[in-house]
C-alpha positions as CSV (number, residue, x, y, z in Angstrom):
1,M,-33.0,14.5,16.1
2,L,-34.8,16.5,13.9
3,P,-35.5,19.3,16.2
4,L,-31.6,19.4,17.0
5,A,-31.3,19.6,13.1
6,L,-33.5,22.6,13.0
7,Q,-31.3,24.4,15.7
8,V,-28.1,23.7,13.7
9,V,-29.3,25.2,10.6
10,L,-30.4,28.5,12.8
11,W,-27.2,28.5,15.1
12,L,-24.5,27.4,13.0
13,P,-24.0,30.5,11.6
14,L,-23.9,32.4,14.9
15,A,-21.6,30.2,16.0
16,A,-18.8,30.0,13.1
17,M,-19.2,34.0,13.3
18,F,-17.6,34.0,16.9
19,A,-15.0,31.2,15.8
20,L,-14.0,33.4,13.4
21,A,-12.0,35.8,16.0
22,V,-9.8,33.2,16.7
23,V,-8.7,33.1,13.1
24,P,-5.8,35.4,12.1
25,R,-6.8,38.2,9.9
26,G,-4.4,37.3,7.3
27,A,-5.2,33.4,7.0
28,V,-7.5,34.3,4.2
29,R,-7.5,30.7,2.8
30,T,-8.3,29.4,6.5
31,I,-11.1,31.6,6.7
32,H,-12.1,30.8,3.0
33,G,-12.0,26.7,3.9
34,F,-13.6,27.7,7.0
35,S,-16.8,29.3,5.8
36,L,-17.6,27.3,2.8
37,W,-17.7,24.1,4.9
38,V,-19.9,25.8,7.5
39,M,-22.4,26.6,4.7
40,L,-22.2,23.1,3.4
41,V,-23.3,21.6,6.3
42,Q,-25.6,24.3,7.0
43,F,-27.0,23.4,3.7
44,A,-27.1,19.7,4.1
45,A,-29.3,20.6,7.4
46,T,-31.5,22.3,5.5
47,A,-31.8,19.3,2.9
48,W,-32.2,16.7,5.3
49,L,-34.9,18.8,7.0
50,Y,-36.7,19.5,3.7
51,A,-36.2,16.0,3.2
52,E,-38.1,14.4,6.3
53,F,-40.8,17.0,5.9
54,Q,-44.1,15.3,5.9
55,P,-46.5,17.2,3.3
56,G,-49.9,16.9,4.5
57,V,-49.4,17.8,7.8
58,A,-51.2,21.0,9.3
59,G,-49.0,22.9,11.6
60,T,-45.5,23.3,12.4
61,Q,-43.1,20.2,12.1
62,F,-39.5,20.0,13.9
63,A,-40.8,22.9,16.6
64,S,-39.0,24.0,19.6
65,R,-40.5,26.7,22.1
66,V,-38.5,27.6,24.8
67,P,-39.8,30.4,27.3
68,W,-37.9,33.9,26.7
69,I,-39.6,36.5,28.3
70,E,-41.8,34.9,29.8
71,S,-43.9,38.1,31.5
72,W,-44.3,39.2,28.1
73,G,-45.6,35.8,27.1
74,V,-42.3,35.8,24.7
75,F,-41.5,32.1,23.8
76,F,-38.5,31.4,21.5
77,S,-40.2,29.5,19.2
78,I,-39.5,27.8,16.2
79,G,-40.6,25.2,13.3
80,L,-40.9,24.2,9.7
81,D,-44.0,24.6,8.1
82,G,-45.5,24.7,4.4
83,A,-44.9,28.5,3.7
84,N,-41.3,28.4,5.1
85,V,-39.9,25.2,4.0
86,L,-38.8,26.0,0.7
87,L,-37.4,29.8,1.5
88,V,-35.3,27.9,4.2
89,L,-33.9,25.4,1.6
90,L,-33.0,28.4,-0.6
91,T,-31.3,30.1,2.2
92,G,-29.6,27.3,3.0
93,F,-28.6,26.6,-1.0
94,L,-27.5,30.1,-1.7
95,G,-24.9,30.4,1.8
96,P,-22.4,28.1,0.3
97,I,-22.6,29.8,-3.0
98,V,-22.3,33.4,-1.4
99,V,-19.6,32.6,0.0
100,A,-17.8,30.5,-2.8
101,G,-18.5,33.4,-5.5
102,S,-16.3,35.8,-3.0
103,F,-13.2,34.1,-3.1
104,T,-11.4,36.5,-5.3
105,A,-13.9,39.3,-5.4
106,I,-13.3,40.3,-1.9
107,T,-9.9,41.3,-0.5
108,K,-10.4,43.6,2.1
109,D,-11.5,43.0,5.5
110,V,-11.8,39.5,4.7
111,K,-12.5,37.8,7.9
112,L,-15.4,40.7,8.8
113,F,-16.8,40.1,5.7
114,H,-17.3,36.5,6.0
115,A,-18.5,37.3,10.0
116,M,-21.1,39.2,8.3
117,V,-22.0,36.9,6.1
118,F,-22.6,34.3,9.0
119,L,-24.4,37.1,10.8
120,I,-27.1,37.6,7.7
121,Q,-27.5,34.0,7.3
122,F,-28.4,33.5,10.9
123,A,-30.7,36.5,10.8
124,M,-32.6,35.1,7.7
125,M,-32.5,32.0,8.8
126,G,-34.4,33.3,12.1
127,T,-36.8,35.2,10.4
128,F,-38.1,32.2,8.3
129,L,-37.9,29.9,11.4
130,A,-40.2,32.0,13.7
131,Q,-43.6,31.0,15.1
132,D,-43.4,34.1,17.5
133,L,-44.3,38.0,16.8
134,F,-41.5,38.8,19.0
135,V,-38.8,37.0,17.9
136,F,-39.7,37.3,14.3
137,Y,-39.1,41.3,14.8
138,I,-36.0,40.7,16.5
139,F,-34.3,38.5,13.2
140,W,-36.0,41.1,11.0
141,E,-34.0,43.9,12.5
142,T,-31.1,41.9,13.0
143,M,-31.0,41.6,9.1
144,L,-30.4,45.5,8.3
145,I,-26.7,45.3,10.6
146,P,-24.6,43.0,8.2
147,M,-26.4,44.3,5.4
148,F,-25.9,47.8,6.2
149,L,-22.0,47.1,6.5
150,L,-21.9,45.0,3.3
151,I,-22.6,47.8,1.4
152,G,-21.1,50.3,3.5
153,I,-17.5,48.6,3.3
154,W,-17.5,46.7,0.5
155,G,-19.8,48.5,-2.1
156,G,-18.6,51.0,-4.9
157,E,-18.3,54.5,-4.9
158,R,-21.9,55.7,-3.6
159,R,-22.2,53.3,-1.1
160,I,-22.8,55.3,1.6
161,Y,-25.8,57.5,0.2
162,A,-27.2,53.6,-1.3
163,T,-26.9,52.8,2.6
164,L,-28.1,55.3,4.0
165,K,-31.2,55.3,1.7
166,F,-31.7,51.2,2.4
167,V,-31.7,52.3,6.1
168,L,-34.2,55.0,6.2
169,Y,-36.5,53.0,4.1
170,T,-36.5,50.0,6.0
171,A,-36.1,51.4,9.4
172,F,-39.1,54.0,8.7
173,G,-41.3,50.5,7.7
174,S,-39.9,49.1,10.8
175,I,-41.3,51.1,13.4
176,L,-44.6,51.6,12.2
177,M,-44.7,47.8,12.3
178,L,-43.3,47.5,15.8
179,A,-46.3,50.2,17.0
180,A,-48.7,48.3,15.2
181,M,-47.0,44.6,16.7
182,I,-47.5,46.5,20.4
183,W,-51.7,47.3,19.9
184,L,-52.1,43.4,18.4
185,V,-50.8,42.1,21.1
186,L,-52.1,44.4,23.8
187,A,-55.7,44.1,21.8
188,A,-55.1,40.2,21.8
189,Q,-54.5,40.1,25.6
190,A,-57.5,42.2,26.7
191,A,-59.5,39.6,24.5
192,A,-58.3,37.0,26.0
193,G,-58.2,38.3,29.8
194,G,-54.9,36.9,30.5
195,S,-50.9,36.9,29.8
196,P,-50.0,38.7,26.8
197,S,-49.0,36.4,24.0
198,F,-46.9,36.7,20.4
199,A,-47.1,33.2,19.3
200,F,-48.4,33.3,16.1
201,E,-50.8,31.0,16.5
202,D,-52.4,32.7,18.9
203,L,-53.1,35.7,17.0
204,Y,-54.3,34.1,14.1
205,R,-57.6,33.5,15.9
206,L,-57.9,37.4,17.5
207,R,-60.6,38.9,15.0
208,L,-60.5,42.6,15.4
209,P,-63.0,45.3,14.4
210,P,-62.7,45.5,10.6
211,D,-61.9,49.5,11.0
212,V,-59.2,48.8,13.6
213,Q,-57.5,45.7,11.2
214,Q,-57.4,48.4,8.6
215,W,-55.0,50.6,10.8
216,L,-53.0,48.0,11.8
217,F,-52.5,46.3,8.5
218,A,-51.3,49.6,6.9
219,A,-48.4,49.5,9.0
220,F,-47.6,45.7,8.8
221,A,-47.8,46.3,5.2
222,L,-46.2,49.4,4.4
223,S,-42.9,47.8,6.1
224,F,-43.8,44.6,4.1
225,A,-44.1,46.5,0.5
226,I,-41.0,48.5,1.1
227,K,-38.7,44.9,1.5
228,V,-40.3,43.7,-1.5
229,P,-40.1,46.0,-3.0
230,M,-43.4,47.0,-4.9
231,V,-43.7,50.5,-6.9
232,P,-43.7,53.3,-5.4
233,L,-41.6,52.2,-2.3
234,H,-38.8,50.5,-5.1
235,T,-36.2,53.5,-5.1
236,W,-34.0,52.5,-2.8
237,L,-33.3,49.0,-4.6
238,P,-31.2,49.7,-7.7
239,D,-29.2,51.8,-5.6
240,A,-28.6,49.4,-3.1
241,H,-27.5,47.0,-5.6
242,V,-25.7,48.9,-8.2
243,E,-23.3,50.1,-5.2
244,A,-23.4,46.7,-3.3
245,P,-20.6,43.9,-4.2
246,T,-21.5,40.8,-5.3
247,A,-22.2,38.6,-2.4
248,G,-24.6,41.3,-1.1
249,S,-26.6,41.6,-4.3
250,V,-26.9,37.7,-4.4
251,I,-28.3,37.7,-0.8
252,L,-30.6,40.8,-1.2
253,A,-31.8,39.8,-4.5
254,G,-31.5,35.7,-3.8
255,V,-33.2,36.2,-0.1
256,L,-33.8,39.4,1.7
257,L,-36.6,41.0,-0.9
258,K,-38.5,37.5,-0.1
259,M,-38.8,38.4,3.7
260,G,-41.3,41.2,2.2
261,T,-43.6,38.1,0.3
262,Y,-43.1,35.8,3.1
263,G,-44.0,39.0,6.0
264,F,-46.9,39.2,4.0
265,M,-48.2,35.5,3.6
266,K,-47.4,34.5,7.2
267,L,-48.4,37.6,9.2
268,G,-50.0,40.7,7.1
269,F,-53.0,38.8,5.3
270,P,-53.8,36.0,7.6
271,L,-53.2,38.2,10.8
272,F,-56.0,41.0,9.4
273,P,-58.1,39.0,6.7
274,A,-61.0,41.6,6.7
275,A,-58.3,44.4,6.2
276,T,-56.8,41.9,3.2
277,L,-60.3,41.9,1.1
278,H,-60.2,45.5,1.9
279,F,-56.7,46.4,0.3
280,T,-57.0,43.7,-2.3
281,P,-57.9,45.9,-5.4
282,L,-55.1,48.5,-4.2
283,I,-52.7,45.9,-4.1
284,Q,-53.5,44.1,-7.6
285,V,-53.1,47.8,-9.0
286,L,-49.6,48.0,-6.9
287,A,-48.4,45.2,-8.2
288,V,-49.0,45.1,-12.0
289,A,-47.4,48.5,-11.7
290,S,-44.7,47.0,-10.2
291,I,-44.9,44.2,-12.9
292,V,-44.8,46.8,-15.4
293,I,-43.1,49.7,-14.5
294,G,-39.9,47.5,-13.3
295,A,-40.1,45.4,-16.5
296,G,-39.9,48.9,-18.3
297,L,-37.3,50.4,-16.5
298,A,-34.9,47.2,-16.8
299,L,-35.8,47.7,-21.0
300,V,-33.8,51.0,-20.8
301,Q,-31.2,50.5,-18.4
302,D,-27.8,50.7,-19.6
303,D,-25.9,49.3,-16.0
304,I,-25.9,45.8,-16.1
305,K,-26.9,45.4,-12.4
306,K,-29.9,47.9,-12.4
307,I,-31.1,45.5,-15.2
308,I,-31.9,42.9,-13.0
309,A,-33.0,44.9,-10.0
310,Y,-35.5,46.3,-11.7
311,S,-36.3,43.0,-12.8
312,S,-36.2,41.6,-9.4
313,I,-39.5,44.5,-8.8
314,S,-41.1,42.9,-11.7
315,H,-41.1,39.5,-11.0
316,L,-41.8,40.1,-7.2
317,G,-44.7,41.7,-8.5
318,Y,-46.3,38.4,-9.6
319,V,-45.7,37.2,-5.8
320,M,-47.8,39.6,-4.8
321,L,-50.4,39.0,-7.4
322,G,-50.6,35.4,-6.8
323,L,-51.1,35.6,-2.9
324,V,-54.1,37.9,-2.9
325,S,-55.9,35.9,-5.4
326,L,-56.6,33.9,-3.0
327,D,-56.9,30.8,-5.3
328,L,-54.8,27.5,-3.7
329,I,-52.5,27.5,-7.6
330,G,-52.2,31.4,-7.5
331,I,-50.4,30.7,-3.9
332,Q,-48.6,28.0,-4.0
333,G,-47.3,29.9,-7.8
334,A,-46.3,32.8,-5.8
335,I,-44.4,30.6,-3.3
336,V,-42.6,28.7,-6.4
337,Q,-41.8,32.1,-8.0
338,M,-40.0,33.2,-4.7
339,V,-37.8,30.3,-4.7
340,S,-37.5,31.0,-8.8
341,H,-36.4,34.1,-8.6
342,G,-34.5,33.5,-5.7
343,L,-32.3,31.4,-8.3
344,T,-32.4,33.2,-11.2
345,A,-31.8,36.6,-9.7
346,A,-28.7,34.8,-7.5
347,G,-27.1,33.4,-10.8
348,L,-27.3,36.8,-13.3
349,F,-25.4,38.7,-10.7
350,L,-22.8,36.4,-9.7
351,M,-22.3,35.9,-13.6
352,I,-22.2,39.8,-13.8
353,G,-19.9,39.8,-11.0
354,M,-17.5,37.9,-12.2
355,V,-17.2,39.9,-15.7
356,Y,-16.8,42.8,-13.5
357,E,-13.8,41.6,-11.8
358,R,-12.3,41.0,-14.8
359,T,-13.4,44.0,-16.8
360,H,-14.1,46.5,-13.6
361,S,-17.1,48.2,-16.2
362,R,-21.2,48.1,-15.4
363,D,-21.9,49.8,-19.1
364,I,-23.5,47.5,-21.6
365,A,-21.7,49.1,-24.0
366,A,-18.7,48.4,-22.7
367,Y,-19.5,44.2,-23.6
368,G,-20.6,42.1,-27.0
369,G,-19.0,39.6,-28.2
370,L,-18.6,37.2,-25.3
371,A,-20.2,34.3,-27.1
372,R,-17.1,33.8,-29.0
373,L,-14.2,34.6,-26.0
374,V,-16.0,32.3,-23.3
375,P,-18.2,30.0,-24.5
376,M,-19.0,28.3,-21.4
377,Y,-20.1,31.4,-19.4
378,S,-22.2,32.6,-22.6
379,V,-24.5,29.0,-22.1
380,A,-24.8,29.5,-18.6
381,F,-25.5,33.3,-19.1
382,M,-28.4,32.3,-21.8
383,I,-30.0,29.1,-19.7
384,L,-30.4,32.5,-16.3
385,T,-31.8,34.6,-19.1
386,L,-34.0,32.0,-20.4
387,A,-35.3,31.0,-17.0
388,S,-35.9,34.1,-16.0
389,I,-37.9,35.1,-18.7
390,G,-40.4,31.8,-17.9
391,L,-39.0,28.8,-20.6
392,P,-40.9,25.9,-20.1
393,T,-38.9,23.1,-18.0
394,T,-37.5,25.7,-15.9
395,S,-38.4,27.2,-12.6
396,G,-39.4,30.5,-13.8
397,F,-41.7,29.1,-15.8
398,T,-43.6,27.2,-13.0
399,G,-44.1,29.9,-10.9
400,E,-45.3,32.8,-12.9
401,F,-47.7,30.2,-15.1
402,L,-49.4,29.0,-11.8
403,A,-49.4,32.4,-10.3
404,L,-50.9,33.7,-13.2
405,L,-53.3,31.1,-13.6
406,G,-54.2,31.3,-10.0
407,T,-54.8,35.2,-11.0
408,F,-56.9,34.6,-13.7
409,N,-59.1,32.0,-11.7
410,A,-59.8,34.4,-9.0
411,A,-60.6,37.4,-11.4
412,W,-62.9,35.2,-13.7
413,A,-64.8,33.9,-10.8
414,Q,-65.6,37.6,-9.9
415,H,-66.1,38.4,-13.3
416,L,-68.8,36.0,-13.7
417,Q,-70.5,37.7,-10.4
418,G,-70.6,40.8,-11.7
419,H,-67.3,42.7,-11.3
420,S,-66.9,43.9,-14.7
421,F,-63.3,45.2,-14.1
422,A,-61.8,42.3,-12.3
423,L,-60.1,40.4,-15.3
424,W,-57.9,43.6,-15.8
425,P,-55.5,43.2,-13.2
426,A,-54.4,39.4,-14.6
427,V,-54.8,40.8,-18.4
428,L,-52.1,43.5,-17.8
429,A,-50.0,41.5,-15.8
430,V,-49.6,39.4,-19.2
431,T,-47.7,42.3,-20.3
432,G,-45.0,41.8,-18.2
433,V,-44.3,38.5,-19.6
434,V,-43.9,40.4,-23.0
435,L,-41.8,43.2,-21.5
436,G,-39.6,40.8,-19.8
437,A,-38.6,38.7,-23.1
438,L,-37.8,42.2,-24.6
439,Y,-35.0,43.5,-21.8
440,M,-33.6,40.3,-20.8
441,L,-33.4,38.7,-24.6
442,R,-32.2,42.6,-25.3
443,F,-29.3,42.3,-22.7
444,A,-28.3,38.9,-23.7
445,A,-28.0,40.4,-27.2
446,L,-25.8,43.2,-26.4
447,F,-24.2,41.1,-23.9
448,L,-23.0,38.2,-25.7
449,F,-23.2,38.8,-29.3
450,G,-22.3,41.7,-31.6
451,A,-19.1,43.3,-32.0
452,T,-16.1,42.9,-29.7
453,R,-15.0,45.8,-27.3
454,A,-12.0,46.5,-26.3
455,P,-12.8,46.0,-22.8
456,V,-13.5,42.2,-22.7
457,A,-11.3,41.3,-25.4
458,K,-8.7,39.3,-23.2
459,L,-11.9,38.1,-21.0
460,T,-11.1,34.3,-20.0
461,D,-13.5,31.7,-19.3
462,L,-15.2,30.2,-16.3
463,N,-12.3,28.7,-13.8
464,G,-13.3,25.7,-11.7
465,R,-14.5,27.3,-8.8
466,E,-17.1,29.7,-11.2
467,A,-18.2,26.8,-13.3
468,T,-19.5,24.3,-10.5
469,I,-21.4,27.5,-8.9
470,L,-23.3,27.9,-12.1
471,V,-24.1,23.9,-12.7
472,A,-25.3,23.8,-8.8
473,L,-27.7,27.2,-9.9
474,I,-28.5,25.4,-12.9
475,A,-29.3,22.0,-11.9
476,A,-31.7,23.7,-9.1
477,I,-33.5,25.8,-11.6
478,F,-34.4,22.4,-13.7
479,W,-35.2,20.5,-10.7
480,L,-37.4,22.7,-9.8
481,G,-39.1,23.5,-13.5
482,L,-39.1,19.7,-14.3
483,F,-40.2,18.3,-10.8
484,P,-42.5,20.5,-8.9
485,G,-44.9,18.3,-7.8
486,E,-43.2,17.4,-4.5
487,P,-42.4,20.7,-3.2
488,L,-46.1,22.0,-4.4
489,R,-47.2,18.5,-2.1
490,K,-45.0,20.2,0.8
491,T,-46.3,23.7,0.6
492,E,-50.5,22.6,-0.2
493,V,-51.4,22.5,3.7
494,A,-50.1,25.8,4.5
495,A,-51.4,27.5,1.5
496,R,-54.9,26.0,2.4
497,Q,-54.9,27.2,5.8
498,Y,-53.5,30.8,4.1
499,Q,-56.4,30.9,1.7
500,Q,-59.2,29.6,4.5
501,S,-57.8,32.0,6.8
502,V,-58.5,34.9,4.4
503,A,-61.7,33.4,2.7
504,A,-63.5,33.1,6.2
505,A,-63.1,36.8,6.0
506,R,-64.7,37.1,3.1
507,A,-67.8,34.9,4.2
508,T,-68.3,36.5,7.0
509,A,-68.2,39.9,5.3
510,S,-70.8,38.7,2.8
511,A,-72.8,37.4,5.6
512,A,-73.1,41.2,7.2
513,T,-73.7,42.8,3.6
514,A,-76.6,40.4,3.2
515,A,-78.5,40.3,6.2
516,P,-79.5,43.7,6.1
517,R,-80.9,43.2,2.7
518,M,-82.7,40.3,3.6
519,A,-84.5,42.3,6.4
520,A,-85.5,45.2,4.2
521,A,-87.0,42.7,1.6
522,A,-88.9,40.5,4.5
523,P,-92.6,41.7,4.2
524,A,-94.1,43.8,7.0
525,S,-95.6,41.9,10.4
526,P,-99.5,42.5,10.3
């Protein structure tokens, strides 16, 4: 029954996309209702699987493995594990929110729009659930098609520029990853002396020479770093967010950016542990640069969507720091931070979309005095703002605190071993917390308080549909912030396995370095 539920989670959106073909284009209410019910059923299935997921169990649960291209060693293999269980739940949770939030925002080609939402939901679920590298890559590339259309058809005035920029960045990284993937599988086949295998578990056991690992890791890492995005590969994101419709921004910030951080955690780091250790200082520098530069750019923006877009770059920098810390607390904090950012950023983009529908302005100078005009909206906005800057009791605090704590733990251990600069990435990362409070509180002050501007003078407060959406998001934020114990238990085994896979390479490297020293120090034989 449970493996069947996993199949429902994956295939239901695709089946719904084809089912829309028989619905008349003009039956907008039917399309809305059908789409919402499909997403609610998918979320119910993901919630049930999350509840049944057993913490403390190593490996994949509810797994399904079906032969696909046997001569290539490709199996359609999917399953839940501690690395993806929270992200699958997040994707299922945001599905009905995306659909419900688009009821009044999308008036053109409504049927095609919902078909593309179904397709990208299918592709995102498949990317998280895949346990075979070939299957992972197919889903990874499939995501590009619906997002291209969501921005290109329903986006703003500069949507073509934003779409082409997004596609060029993503396609360049994907081509390099494909080349590295082929090389990796051929190397695995040569090592095993048998048929090729794309299974993650088989590839994890492969240990390539360090120089080969570095080249392959660079190709995978570039593709993942573009998707995160990390500085300096971040410039496509603000344009994509600004031009995307609200639903596109919610999908992009809520789930799609997590594909990059998940790719590092699931593939990039454990497949190439020696290269991970070699590049860790560079990754730390880029992560800190993303935190500080993203926060600094958010602080000076006048476009309200750009503020949240740049904040995403900053928040995901903490995820990368937590992952490369190789500290269990830091790794689990990175996973929680992925989910937390998905909730808060999705909520803030939805709230921006709600006022944009009413005022058709993204200029922060056009707003002011909303606290008096729309009190329910303003309370929800302040809760999401405080969650974004990491107020205790919210998910933002749990994720960032654990990621930073793990980073400090690892840095202090290296400092005690004589690495004098080990603490600097952790210290500089804390400045992002201060800058985050500055730009979000500045945003809230200009947005909600002060003199009322003409464009917002006749704003109406939240309707029932909008209030329900925001209550669901806020409840999820407080659930993860107040009760993180169960999510952390469900991710612990996967986090330990990830930690140990890279730590083993560190031990091997240390032994290889120590051997020549011991030989040189040994007394000469008489």
